C-alpha positions in Angstrom: 0.9 15.7 2.5 1.8 12.6 0.7 4.6 11.8 -1.5 4.4 8.9 -3.6 7.2 7.6 -5.9 6.4 4.7 -8.1 9.1 2.4 -9.5 8.2 -0.2 -11.9 10.4 -3.0 -13.4 8.2 -5.6 -15.4 5.4 -7.2 -13.4 7.0 -5.6 -10.3 5.8 -2.5 -8.8 6.9 -0.4 -6.0 5.2 2.6 -4.1 7.2 4.3 -1.8 5.2 6.6 0.5 6.1 9.4 2.5 3.8 11.3 4.9 0.5 10.9 5.8 -1.8 8.7 4.2 -5.3 10.4 5.4 -8.9 10.7 3.7 -7.6 13.3 1.8 -4.2 11.8 0.6 -5.8 8.3 -0.1 -7.3 9.9 -3.3 -3.7 10.7 -4.6 -2.6 6.9 -3.7 -5.8 5.5 -5.5 -4.9 7.8 -8.5 -1.4 6.5 -8.4 -2.2 3.0 -8.6 -4.6 3.6 -11.6 -1.7 5.4 -13.4 0.5 2.6 -12.8 -1.5 0.0 -14.6 -1.7 -2.6 -12.2 -3.5 -5.2 -14.3 0.0 -6.5 -15.5 1.5 -6.0 -11.9 2.0 -9.7 -9.9 4.2 -8.2 -7.0 3.2 -4.8 -5.4 5.2 -3.4 -2.5 3.9 -0.6 -0.5 7.4 0.5 1.0 5.9 2.7 4.1 9.0 3.5 5.9 8.5 7.2 5.9 4.4 7.0 6.5 3.8 8.9 9.9 0.1 7.9 9.7 -2.5 5.7 7.8 -6.3 6.3 8.2 -9.1 3.8 7.4 -9.2 5.4 4.1 -5.7 4.6 3.1 -6.1 1.0 4.9 -8.9 0.5 2.7 -6.9 1.5 -0.5 -4.2 -1.1 0.8 -6.6 -4.0 1.4 -8.4 -3.6 -1.6 -5.3 -3.5 -3.8 -4.2 -6.9 -1.6 -7.6 -8.6 -2.7 -7.4 -7.5 -6.4 -3.7 -9.3 -6.8 -4.9 -12.2 -4.3 -7.6 -12.9 -7.2 -5.1 -12.5 -10.2 -2.3 -14.3 -8.5 -0.4 -11.9 -7.4 1.0 -10.9 -4.2 1.0 -7.5 -2.3 3.3 -6.2 0.7 3.7 -3.7 2.9 7.5 -3.0 3.6 9.7 -1.3 6.5 6.7 -0.4 8.6 7.2 1.5 11.9 6.1 -0.1 15.5 3.4 2.4 15.3 2.1 1.5 11.6 2.2 -2.2 13.1 0.3 -1.6 15.6 -2.4 0.2 13.5 -2.5 -3.0 11.2 -2.5 -5.1 14.5 -5.3 -3.3 16.1 -7.5 -3.2 12.7 -7.1 -6.9 12.2 -5.2 -6.2 8.8 -2.1 -7.8 10.3 -3.4 -11.0 9.4 -4.9 -10.3 5.5 -1.7 -7.5 4.7 1.8 -9.3 4.0 3.8 -7.6 6.2 7.7 -8.1 5.1 
């Protein structure tokens, strides 16, 4: 199960995630991003402090979102990642692509 809280202030969007971001719940994240209308977003932050697990499906959405924002001159950040999530980013090679804060 994944809980998603969105907070949009102007061109800044924060998605606070809690739970498991897996193949099933990744669709929920994708839907939440679509509903937020990210076309005008210049800074997007995924707050993952309370995320227990991220599967390749969740990583794919984060990577795609990062690439889309980069193409528009925006920035996507991953905030408050636990050591186990940081290890996942490292092992997958995404540590050098995703902006981890």
